[in-house]
N, CA, C, O and CB atoms as a CASP TS submission, in Angstrom:
PFRMAT TS
TARGET T0000
AUTHOR 0000-0000-0000
METHOD Language model
MODEL 1
PARENT N/A
ATOM      1  N   MET     1     144.751 170.858  99.400  1.00  0.00           N
ATOM      2  CA  MET     1     143.365 169.966  99.487  1.00  0.00           C
ATOM      3  C   MET     1     143.213 170.290  97.970  1.00  0.00           C
ATOM      4  O   MET     1     143.635 171.145  97.191  1.00  0.00           O
ATOM      5  CB  MET     1     141.888 170.516 100.697  1.00  0.00           C
ATOM      6  N   SER     2     142.117 168.796  97.914  1.00  0.00           N
ATOM      7  CA  SER     2     141.709 168.652  96.431  1.00  0.00           C
ATOM      8  C   SER     2     140.490 169.787  95.914  1.00  0.00           C
ATOM      9  O   SER     2     139.899 170.494  96.730  1.00  0.00           O
ATOM     10  CB  SER     2     141.112 167.027  96.240  1.00  0.00           C
ATOM     11  N   GLY     3     140.329 169.816  95.017  1.00  0.00           N
ATOM     12  CA  GLY     3     138.664 170.464  94.819  1.00  0.00           C
ATOM     13  C   GLY     3     137.579 169.930  94.442  1.00  0.00           C
ATOM     14  O   GLY     3     137.704 168.708  94.361  1.00  0.00           O
ATOM     15  N   ILE     4     136.584 170.294  94.178  1.00  0.00           N
ATOM     16  CA  ILE     4     135.462 169.760  94.017  1.00  0.00           C
ATOM     17  C   ILE     4     135.615 169.231  92.273  1.00  0.00           C
ATOM     18  O   ILE     4     135.993 169.936  91.337  1.00  0.00           O
ATOM     19  CB  ILE     4     134.250 170.897  94.476  1.00  0.00           C
ATOM     20  N   GLY     5     135.255 168.006  92.234  1.00  0.00           N
ATOM     21  CA  GLY     5     135.347 167.987  90.826  1.00  0.00           C
ATOM     22  C   GLY     5     136.904 166.679  90.693  1.00  0.00           C
ATOM     23  O   GLY     5     137.125 165.922  89.747  1.00  0.00           O
ATOM     24  N   THR     6     137.555 166.799  91.720  1.00  0.00           N
ATOM     25  CA  THR     6     138.477 166.060  91.658  1.00  0.00           C
ATOM     26  C   THR     6     138.588 164.368  91.337  1.00  0.00           C
ATOM     27  O   THR     6     137.838 163.716  92.063  1.00  0.00           O
ATOM     28  CB  THR     6     138.863 166.385  92.658  1.00  0.00           C
ATOM     29  N   ARG     7     139.211 163.748  90.595  1.00  0.00           N
ATOM     30  CA  ARG     7     139.230 162.449  90.684  1.00  0.00           C
ATOM     31  C   ARG     7     139.834 161.859  91.829  1.00  0.00           C
ATOM     32  O   ARG     7     140.867 162.349  92.285  1.00  0.00           O
ATOM     33  CB  ARG     7     139.749 162.012  89.664  1.00  0.00           C
ATOM     34  N   ILE     8     139.295 160.846  92.348  1.00  0.00           N
ATOM     35  CA  ILE     8     139.967 160.155  93.733  1.00  0.00           C
ATOM     36  C   ILE     8     140.281 158.972  93.421  1.00  0.00           C
ATOM     37  O   ILE     8     139.359 158.475  92.774  1.00  0.00           O
ATOM     38  CB  ILE     8     139.099 160.028  95.027  1.00  0.00           C
ATOM     39  N   ASP     9     141.237 158.183  93.580  1.00  0.00           N
ATOM     40  CA  ASP     9     142.150 157.153  93.317  1.00  0.00           C
ATOM     41  C   ASP     9     142.672 156.756  94.617  1.00  0.00           C
ATOM     42  O   ASP     9     143.832 156.415  94.385  1.00  0.00           O
ATOM     43  CB  ASP     9     143.227 157.554  92.362  1.00  0.00           C
ATOM     44  N   GLU    10     142.427 156.610  95.926  1.00  0.00           N
ATOM     45  CA  GLU    10     143.007 155.982  96.584  1.00  0.00           C
ATOM     46  C   GLU    10     142.761 154.703  97.714  1.00  0.00           C
ATOM     47  O   GLU    10     141.732 154.027  97.706  1.00  0.00           O
ATOM     48  CB  GLU    10     143.391 156.793  96.870  1.00  0.00           C
ATOM     49  N   THR    11     143.588 154.551  98.426  1.00  0.00           N
ATOM     50  CA  THR    11     143.568 153.386  99.367  1.00  0.00           C
ATOM     51  C   THR    11     143.485 153.644 100.668  1.00  0.00           C
ATOM     52  O   THR    11     144.018 154.655 101.123  1.00  0.00           O
ATOM     53  CB  THR    11     144.626 152.615  99.258  1.00  0.00           C
ATOM     54  N   GLY    12     142.638 152.556 101.650  1.00  0.00           N
ATOM     55  CA  GLY    12     142.535 153.180 102.919  1.00  0.00           C
ATOM     56  C   GLY    12     141.651 151.573 103.460  1.00  0.00           C
ATOM     57  O   GLY    12     141.670 150.420 103.030  1.00  0.00           O
ATOM     58  N   THR    13     140.925 152.278 104.618  1.00  0.00           N
ATOM     59  CA  THR    13     140.150 151.294 105.220  1.00  0.00           C
ATOM     60  C   THR    13     138.804 151.515 105.527  1.00  0.00           C
ATOM     61  O   THR    13     138.494 152.286 106.434  1.00  0.00           O
ATOM     62  CB  THR    13     140.691 150.950 106.267  1.00  0.00           C
ATOM     63  N   LEU    14     137.829 150.809 104.743  1.00  0.00           N
ATOM     64  CA  LEU    14     136.335 151.122 104.982  1.00  0.00           C
ATOM     65  C   LEU    14     135.861 151.001 106.691  1.00  0.00           C
ATOM     66  O   LEU    14     136.156 150.118 107.496  1.00  0.00           O
ATOM     67  CB  LEU    14     135.413 149.945 104.002  1.00  0.00           C
ATOM     68  N   ILE    15     135.139 152.066 106.855  1.00  0.00           N
ATOM     69  CA  ILE    15     134.536 151.635 107.947  1.00  0.00           C
ATOM     70  C   ILE    15     133.269 152.643 108.157  1.00  0.00           C
ATOM     71  O   ILE    15     133.128 153.752 107.642  1.00  0.00           O
ATOM     72  CB  ILE    15     135.573 151.579 109.125  1.00  0.00           C
ATOM     73  N   LEU    16     132.400 151.979 109.032  1.00  0.00           N
ATOM     74  CA  LEU    16     131.349 152.496 109.099  1.00  0.00           C
ATOM     75  C   LEU    16     130.906 152.975 110.222  1.00  0.00           C
ATOM     76  O   LEU    16     130.983 152.250 111.214  1.00  0.00           O
ATOM     77  CB  LEU    16     130.672 151.861 108.689  1.00  0.00           C
ATOM     78  N   ASP    17     130.408 154.135 110.325  1.00  0.00           N
ATOM     79  CA  ASP    17     130.398 155.129 111.736  1.00  0.00           C
ATOM     80  C   ASP    17     129.185 155.862 111.607  1.00  0.00           C
ATOM     81  O   ASP    17     129.015 156.709 110.730  1.00  0.00           O
ATOM     82  CB  ASP    17     131.726 156.296 111.909  1.00  0.00           C
ATOM     83  N   GLY    18     128.086 155.461 112.720  1.00  0.00           N
ATOM     84  CA  GLY    18     127.096 156.070 112.557  1.00  0.00           C
ATOM     85  C   GLY    18     125.904 155.973 111.347  1.00  0.00           C
ATOM     86  O   GLY    18     125.060 156.850 111.163  1.00  0.00           O
ATOM     87  N   GLY    19     125.994 154.994 110.738  1.00  0.00           N
ATOM     88  CA  GLY    19     125.161 154.755 109.633  1.00  0.00           C
ATOM     89  C   GLY    19     125.669 154.823 108.245  1.00  0.00           C
ATOM     90  O   GLY    19     125.124 154.367 107.240  1.00  0.00           O
ATOM     91  N   ALA    20     127.039 155.597 108.355  1.00  0.00           N
ATOM     92  CA  ALA    20     127.494 156.354 107.355  1.00  0.00           C
ATOM     93  C   ALA    20     128.725 155.650 107.027  1.00  0.00           C
ATOM     94  O   ALA    20     129.405 155.278 107.983  1.00  0.00           O
ATOM     95  CB  ALA    20     127.641 157.796 107.694  1.00  0.00           C
ATOM     96  N   PHE    21     129.264 155.320 105.475  1.00  0.00           N
ATOM     97  CA  PHE    21     130.380 154.521 105.177  1.00  0.00           C
ATOM     98  C   PHE    21     131.459 155.802 104.811  1.00  0.00           C
ATOM     99  O   PHE    21     131.204 156.877 104.268  1.00  0.00           O
ATOM    100  CB  PHE    21     130.037 153.324 103.872  1.00  0.00           C
ATOM    101  N   TYR    22     132.783 155.261 105.326  1.00  0.00           N
ATOM    102  CA  TYR    22     133.604 156.286 105.201  1.00  0.00           C
ATOM    103  C   TYR    22     135.299 155.459 104.768  1.00  0.00           C
ATOM    104  O   TYR    22     135.436 154.256 104.988  1.00  0.00           O
ATOM    105  CB  TYR    22     133.472 157.231 106.773  1.00  0.00           C
ATOM    106  N   LEU    23     136.303 156.184 104.239  1.00  0.00           N
ATOM    107  CA  LEU    23     137.657 155.557 103.612  1.00  0.00           C
ATOM    108  C   LEU    23     138.267 156.300 104.858  1.00  0.00           C
ATOM    109  O   LEU    23     138.038 157.495 105.046  1.00  0.00           O
ATOM    110  CB  LEU    23     138.280 156.005 101.774  1.00  0.00           C
ATOM    111  N   ARG    24     138.939 155.657 105.582  1.00  0.00           N
ATOM    112  CA  ARG    24     140.005 155.899 106.628  1.00  0.00           C
ATOM    113  C   ARG    24     140.909 156.100 105.739  1.00  0.00           C
ATOM    114  O   ARG    24     141.110 155.018 105.186  1.00  0.00           O
ATOM    115  CB  ARG    24     140.369 154.825 107.706  1.00  0.00           C
ATOM    116  N   ARG    25     141.798 157.192 105.146  1.00  0.00           N
ATOM    117  CA  ARG    25     142.995 157.401 104.226  1.00  0.00           C
ATOM    118  C   ARG    25     144.087 156.708 104.728  1.00  0.00           C
ATOM    119  O   ARG    25     144.350 156.654 105.930  1.00  0.00           O
ATOM    120  CB  ARG    25     143.395 158.830 104.049  1.00  0.00           C
ATOM    121  N   ASP    26     144.779 156.138 103.788  1.00  0.00           N
ATOM    122  CA  ASP    26     146.276 155.661 103.917  1.00  0.00           C
ATOM    123  C   ASP    26     146.845 157.021 104.177  1.00  0.00           C
ATOM    124  O   ASP    26     147.526 157.148 105.194  1.00  0.00           O
ATOM    125  CB  ASP    26     146.994 154.837 102.506  1.00  0.00           C
ATOM    126  N   LEU    27     146.613 158.324 103.194  1.00  0.00           N
ATOM    127  CA  LEU    27     147.255 159.419 103.192  1.00  0.00           C
ATOM    128  C   LEU    27     146.980 160.116 104.296  1.00  0.00           C
ATOM    129  O   LEU    27     147.344 161.281 104.133  1.00  0.00           O
ATOM    130  CB  LEU    27     147.063 160.076 102.157  1.00  0.00           C
ATOM    131  N   ASP    28     146.226 159.828 105.959  1.00  0.00           N
ATOM    132  CA  ASP    28     145.576 160.508 106.556  1.00  0.00           C
ATOM    133  C   ASP    28     144.655 161.269 106.458  1.00  0.00           C
ATOM    134  O   ASP    28     144.806 162.153 105.615  1.00  0.00           O
ATOM    135  CB  ASP    28     146.009 160.841 106.872  1.00  0.00           C
ATOM    136  N   GLY    29     143.584 161.260 107.105  1.00  0.00           N
ATOM    137  CA  GLY    29     142.391 161.909 107.281  1.00  0.00           C
ATOM    138  C   GLY    29     141.245 160.668 106.888  1.00  0.00           C
ATOM    139  O   GLY    29     141.479 159.463 106.791  1.00  0.00           O
ATOM    140  N   ARG    30     140.026 161.330 106.711  1.00  0.00           N
ATOM    141  CA  ARG    30     139.076 160.465 105.855  1.00  0.00           C
ATOM    142  C   ARG    30     137.948 160.920 104.872  1.00  0.00           C
ATOM    143  O   ARG    30     137.752 162.134 104.920  1.00  0.00           O
ATOM    144  CB  ARG    30     138.424 159.710 106.721  1.00  0.00           C
ATOM    145  N   TYR    31     137.261 160.320 104.104  1.00  0.00           N
ATOM    146  CA  TYR    31     136.357 160.689 102.989  1.00  0.00           C
ATOM    147  C   TYR    31     135.060 160.074 103.485  1.00  0.00           C
ATOM    148  O   TYR    31     135.012 158.872 103.747  1.00  0.00           O
ATOM    149  CB  TYR    31     136.837 160.127 101.486  1.00  0.00           C
ATOM    150  N   GLU    32     134.006 160.873 103.620  1.00  0.00           N
ATOM    151  CA  GLU    32     132.484 160.213 103.731  1.00  0.00           C
ATOM    152  C   GLU    32     132.292 159.548 102.190  1.00  0.00           C
ATOM    153  O   GLU    32     132.897 160.002 101.219  1.00  0.00           O
ATOM    154  CB  GLU    32     131.089 161.577 104.113  1.00  0.00           C
ATOM    155  N   LEU    33     131.500 158.578 102.123  1.00  0.00           N
ATOM    156  CA  LEU    33     130.946 157.859 100.844  1.00  0.00           C
ATOM    157  C   LEU    33     129.763 158.085 100.584  1.00  0.00           C
ATOM    158  O   LEU    33     129.026 157.891 101.551  1.00  0.00           O
ATOM    159  CB  LEU    33     130.995 156.531 100.826  1.00  0.00           C
ATOM    160  N   GLU    34     129.175 158.479  99.505  1.00  0.00           N
ATOM    161  CA  GLU    34     128.191 158.325  98.408  1.00  0.00           C
ATOM    162  C   GLU    34     128.417 157.377  97.670  1.00  0.00           C
ATOM    163  O   GLU    34     129.089 157.339  96.639  1.00  0.00           O
ATOM    164  CB  GLU    34     128.052 159.318  97.619  1.00  0.00           C
ATOM    165  N   LEU    35     127.720 156.398  98.315  1.00  0.00           N
ATOM    166  CA  LEU    35     127.500 155.009  97.410  1.00  0.00           C
ATOM    167  C   LEU    35     126.754 154.100  96.933  1.00  0.00           C
ATOM    168  O   LEU    35     126.220 153.365  97.765  1.00  0.00           O
ATOM    169  CB  LEU    35     127.873 154.380  97.639  1.00  0.00           C
ATOM    170  N   HIS    36     126.510 153.882  95.669  1.00  0.00           N
ATOM    171  CA  HIS    36     125.615 153.280  94.833  1.00  0.00           C
ATOM    172  C   HIS    36     125.056 151.871  95.591  1.00  0.00           C
ATOM    173  O   HIS    36     123.869 151.659  95.839  1.00  0.00           O
ATOM    174  CB  HIS    36     126.362 153.031  93.410  1.00  0.00           C
ATOM    175  N   ARG    37     125.911 151.174  95.830  1.00  0.00           N
ATOM    176  CA  ARG    37     126.091 149.628  96.471  1.00  0.00           C
ATOM    177  C   ARG    37     126.549 149.924  97.977  1.00  0.00           C
ATOM    178  O   ARG    37     127.373 150.771  98.321  1.00  0.00           O
ATOM    179  CB  ARG    37     127.411 148.577  95.578  1.00  0.00           C
ATOM    180  N   THR    38     125.781 148.973  98.864  1.00  0.00           N
ATOM    181  CA  THR    38     126.221 149.177 100.250  1.00  0.00           C
ATOM    182  C   THR    38     127.488 147.967 100.368  1.00  0.00           C
ATOM    183  O   THR    38     126.989 146.842 100.358  1.00  0.00           O
ATOM    184  CB  THR    38     124.794 148.953 101.433  1.00  0.00           C
ATOM    185  N   PRO    39     128.640 147.957 100.451  1.00  0.00           N
ATOM    186  CA  PRO    39     129.655 147.216 100.532  1.00  0.00           C
ATOM    187  C   PRO    39     130.223 146.455 101.966  1.00  0.00           C
ATOM    188  O   PRO    39     131.398 146.190 102.222  1.00  0.00           O
ATOM    189  CB  PRO    39     130.508 148.029 100.007  1.00  0.00           C
ATOM    190  N   VAL    40     128.978 146.178 102.848  1.00  0.00           N
ATOM    191  CA  VAL    40     128.940 145.312 103.977  1.00  0.00           C
ATOM    192  C   VAL    40     130.056 144.400 103.983  1.00  0.00           C
ATOM    193  O   VAL    40     130.715 144.399 105.023  1.00  0.00           O
ATOM    194  CB  VAL    40     127.719 144.580 104.031  1.00  0.00           C
ATOM    195  N   ASP    41     130.424 143.611 103.044  1.00  0.00           N
ATOM    196  CA  ASP    41     131.561 142.719 103.281  1.00  0.00           C
ATOM    197  C   ASP    41     132.738 143.179 103.105  1.00  0.00           C
ATOM    198  O   ASP    41     133.675 142.402 102.926  1.00  0.00           O
ATOM    199  CB  ASP    41     131.542 141.685 102.593  1.00  0.00           C
ATOM    200  N   LEU    42     132.886 144.330 103.120  1.00  0.00           N
ATOM    201  CA  LEU    42     134.578 145.152 102.955  1.00  0.00           C
ATOM    202  C   LEU    42     134.334 145.866 104.262  1.00  0.00           C
ATOM    203  O   LEU    42     135.050 146.862 104.160  1.00  0.00           O
ATOM    204  CB  LEU    42     134.976 146.499 101.335  1.00  0.00           C
ATOM    205  N   VAL    43     133.756 145.918 105.380  1.00  0.00           N
ATOM    206  CA  VAL    43     133.867 146.944 106.243  1.00  0.00           C
ATOM    207  C   VAL    43     135.255 146.446 107.151  1.00  0.00           C
ATOM    208  O   VAL    43     135.405 145.316 107.616  1.00  0.00           O
ATOM    209  CB  VAL    43     132.386 147.158 107.104  1.00  0.00           C
ATOM    210  N   GLU    44     136.041 147.375 107.252  1.00  0.00           N
ATOM    211  CA  GLU    44     137.092 146.895 108.287  1.00  0.00           C
ATOM    212  C   GLU    44     138.157 146.305 107.434  1.00  0.00           C
ATOM    213  O   GLU    44     139.049 145.655 107.979  1.00  0.00           O
ATOM    214  CB  GLU    44     136.518 145.776 109.400  1.00  0.00           C
ATOM    215  N   LYS    45     138.148 146.457 106.259  1.00  0.00           N
ATOM    216  CA  LYS    45     138.816 145.620 105.237  1.00  0.00           C
ATOM    217  C   LYS    45     139.396 146.853 104.336  1.00  0.00           C
ATOM    218  O   LYS    45     138.724 147.856 104.097  1.00  0.00           O
ATOM    219  CB  LYS    45     137.708 144.471 104.381  1.00  0.00           C
ATOM    220  N   ARG    46     140.912 146.623 103.804  1.00  0.00           N
ATOM    221  CA  ARG    46     141.450 147.687 103.107  1.00  0.00           C
ATOM    222  C   ARG    46     140.793 147.351 101.950  1.00  0.00           C
ATOM    223  O   ARG    46     140.406 146.216 101.670  1.00  0.00           O
ATOM    224  CB  ARG    46     142.964 147.845 103.035  1.00  0.00           C
ATOM    225  N   VAL    47     140.632 148.623 101.084  1.00  0.00           N
ATOM    226  CA  VAL    47     139.882 148.790  99.930  1.00  0.00           C
ATOM    227  C   VAL    47     140.807 149.605  98.824  1.00  0.00           C
ATOM    228  O   VAL    47     141.978 149.977  98.897  1.00  0.00           O
ATOM    229  CB  VAL    47     138.516 149.548 100.319  1.00  0.00           C
ATOM    230  N   ARG    48     139.959 149.719  97.916  1.00  0.00           N
ATOM    231  CA  ARG    48     140.638 150.816  96.903  1.00  0.00           C
ATOM    232  C   ARG    48     139.383 151.861  96.682  1.00  0.00           C
ATOM    233  O   ARG    48     138.284 151.307  96.714  1.00  0.00           O
ATOM    234  CB  ARG    48     141.226 150.047  95.231  1.00  0.00           C
ATOM    235  N   LEU    49     139.372 153.017  96.505  1.00  0.00           N
ATOM    236  CA  LEU    49     138.155 153.755  96.190  1.00  0.00           C
ATOM    237  C   LEU    49     138.400 154.509  95.272  1.00  0.00           C
ATOM    238  O   LEU    49     139.344 155.290  95.153  1.00  0.00           O
ATOM    239  CB  LEU    49     137.588 154.463  97.147  1.00  0.00           C
ATOM    240  N   VAL    50     137.282 154.233  94.370  1.00  0.00           N
ATOM    241  CA  VAL    50     137.364 155.395  92.728  1.00  0.00           C
ATOM    242  C   VAL    50     136.491 156.210  92.683  1.00  0.00           C
ATOM    243  O   VAL    50     135.432 155.597  92.819  1.00  0.00           O
ATOM    244  CB  VAL    50     137.133 154.778  91.190  1.00  0.00           C
ATOM    245  N   GLY    51     136.302 157.307  92.563  1.00  0.00           N
ATOM    246  CA  GLY    51     135.262 158.083  92.689  1.00  0.00           C
ATOM    247  C   GLY    51     135.564 159.707  92.452  1.00  0.00           C
ATOM    248  O   GLY    51     136.703 159.967  92.062  1.00  0.00           O
ATOM    249  N   THR    52     134.716 160.738  92.638  1.00  0.00           N
ATOM    250  CA  THR    52     134.757 162.322  92.232  1.00  0.00           C
ATOM    251  C   THR    52     134.502 162.714  93.998  1.00  0.00           C
ATOM    252  O   THR    52     133.853 162.288  94.953  1.00  0.00           O
ATOM    253  CB  THR    52     133.195 162.992  90.803  1.00  0.00           C
ATOM    254  N   LEU    53     135.419 163.733  93.693  1.00  0.00           N
ATOM    255  CA  LEU    53     135.208 164.662  95.214  1.00  0.00           C
ATOM    256  C   LEU    53     134.001 165.337  94.583  1.00  0.00           C
ATOM    257  O   LEU    53     133.827 165.775  93.446  1.00  0.00           O
ATOM    258  CB  LEU    53     136.681 165.972  95.849  1.00  0.00           C
ATOM    259  N   VAL    54     133.153 165.288  95.744  1.00  0.00           N
ATOM    260  CA  VAL    54     131.460 166.064  95.149  1.00  0.00           C
ATOM    261  C   VAL    54     131.357 167.440  96.638  1.00  0.00           C
ATOM    262  O   VAL    54     130.496 168.320  96.670  1.00  0.00           O
ATOM    263  CB  VAL    54     129.403 164.254  95.316  1.00  0.00           C
ATOM    264  N   GLY    55     132.271 167.283  97.514  1.00  0.00           N
ATOM    265  CA  GLY    55     131.708 168.470  98.653  1.00  0.00           C
ATOM    266  C   GLY    55     133.312 167.944  99.601  1.00  0.00           C
ATOM    267  O   GLY    55     133.942 166.905  99.402  1.00  0.00           O
ATOM    268  N   PRO    56     133.623 168.989 100.572  1.00  0.00           N
ATOM    269  CA  PRO    56     134.284 168.646 101.537  1.00  0.00           C
ATOM    270  C   PRO    56     134.609 167.665 101.914  1.00  0.00           C
ATOM    271  O   PRO    56     133.712 167.182 102.604  1.00  0.00           O
ATOM    272  CB  PRO    56     134.007 168.944 102.194  1.00  0.00           C
ATOM    273  N   ASP    57     135.767 166.813 101.824  1.00  0.00           N
ATOM    274  CA  ASP    57     135.869 165.384 102.384  1.00  0.00           C
ATOM    275  C   ASP    57     134.384 164.410 101.939  1.00  0.00           C
ATOM    276  O   ASP    57     134.255 163.367 102.581  1.00  0.00           O
ATOM    277  CB  ASP    57     136.043 165.557 104.237  1.00  0.00           C
ATOM    278  N   LEU    58     133.626 164.632 101.202  1.00  0.00           N
ATOM    279  CA  LEU    58     132.807 163.820 100.572  1.00  0.00           C
ATOM    280  C   LEU    58     132.910 163.194  99.147  1.00  0.00           C
ATOM    281  O   LEU    58     133.153 163.976  98.228  1.00  0.00           O
ATOM    282  CB  LEU    58     131.842 164.414 100.638  1.00  0.00           C
ATOM    283  N   VAL    59     132.749 161.857  98.858  1.00  0.00           N
ATOM    284  CA  VAL    59     133.113 161.282  97.494  1.00  0.00           C
ATOM    285  C   VAL    59     132.060 160.601  97.331  1.00  0.00           C
ATOM    286  O   VAL    59     131.319 159.994  98.104  1.00  0.00           O
ATOM    287  CB  VAL    59     134.377 160.452  97.305  1.00  0.00           C
ATOM    288  N   ASN    60     132.084 160.842  95.772  1.00  0.00           N
ATOM    289  CA  ASN    60     130.717 160.017  95.133  1.00  0.00           C
ATOM    290  C   ASN    60     131.506 158.675  94.841  1.00  0.00           C
ATOM    291  O   ASN    60     132.397 158.848  94.010  1.00  0.00           O
ATOM    292  CB  ASN    60     129.873 160.801  93.480  1.00  0.00           C
ATOM    293  N   ALA    61     131.413 157.531  95.262  1.00  0.00           N
ATOM    294  CA  ALA    61     132.069 156.729  95.042  1.00  0.00           C
ATOM    295  C   ALA    61     131.680 155.779  93.804  1.00  0.00           C
ATOM    296  O   ALA    61     130.584 155.220  93.805  1.00  0.00           O
ATOM    297  CB  ALA    61     132.195 156.263  96.133  1.00  0.00           C
ATOM    298  N   GLU    62     132.554 155.609  92.790  1.00  0.00           N
ATOM    299  CA  GLU    62     132.267 154.715  91.770  1.00  0.00           C
ATOM    300  C   GLU    62     132.235 153.085  91.567  1.00  0.00           C
ATOM    301  O   GLU    62     131.645 152.211  90.931  1.00  0.00           O
ATOM    302  CB  GLU    62     132.983 155.104  91.045  1.00  0.00           C
ATOM    303  N   GLY    63     133.431 153.303  92.689  1.00  0.00           N
ATOM    304  CA  GLY    63     133.606 152.119  92.848  1.00  0.00           C
ATOM    305  C   GLY    63     134.487 151.667  94.089  1.00  0.00           C
ATOM    306  O   GLY    63     135.419 152.429  94.345  1.00  0.00           O
ATOM    307  N   VAL    64     134.336 150.476  94.957  1.00  0.00           N
ATOM    308  CA  VAL    64     135.056 150.257  96.008  1.00  0.00           C
ATOM    309  C   VAL    64     135.446 148.718  96.075  1.00  0.00           C
ATOM    310  O   VAL    64     134.446 148.000  96.040  1.00  0.00           O
ATOM    311  CB  VAL    64     134.320 150.755  97.166  1.00  0.00           C
ATOM    312  N   ALA    65     136.604 148.060  96.157  1.00  0.00           N
ATOM    313  CA  ALA    65     136.906 146.926  95.794  1.00  0.00           C
ATOM    314  C   ALA    65     137.968 146.597  96.967  1.00  0.00           C
ATOM    315  O   ALA    65     138.540 147.496  97.584  1.00  0.00           O
ATOM    316  CB  ALA    65     137.348 146.891  94.310  1.00  0.00           C
ATOM    317  N   PRO    66     138.209 145.009  97.254  1.00  0.00           N
ATOM    318  CA  PRO    66     139.389 145.167  97.804  1.00  0.00           C
ATOM    319  C   PRO    66     140.656 145.415  97.002  1.00  0.00           C
ATOM    320  O   PRO    66     140.883 145.343  95.794  1.00  0.00           O
ATOM    321  CB  PRO    66     139.529 144.164  98.497  1.00  0.00           C
ATOM    322  N   ALA    67     141.602 145.810  98.312  1.00  0.00           N
ATOM    323  CA  ALA    67     143.041 146.688  97.720  1.00  0.00           C
ATOM    324  C   ALA    67     144.309 145.581  97.385  1.00  0.00           C
ATOM    325  O   ALA    67     145.391 145.991  96.965  1.00  0.00           O
ATOM    326  CB  ALA    67     143.725 147.941  99.140  1.00  0.00           C
TER
END
């Protein structure tokens, strides 16, 4: 398990669930995302997430882009 402050650079599927965005990780599990922009055009698509772990399974996303 990664600790708070860990840099995250992973791929997976961007999902929208109950008004929140998540990355369904290729490595199993999911991260909830704190986003600066709303990437609605990438929902249900394969993406690359770059950010920082700020809580248990919570990532402050610096970038979400097509993988």
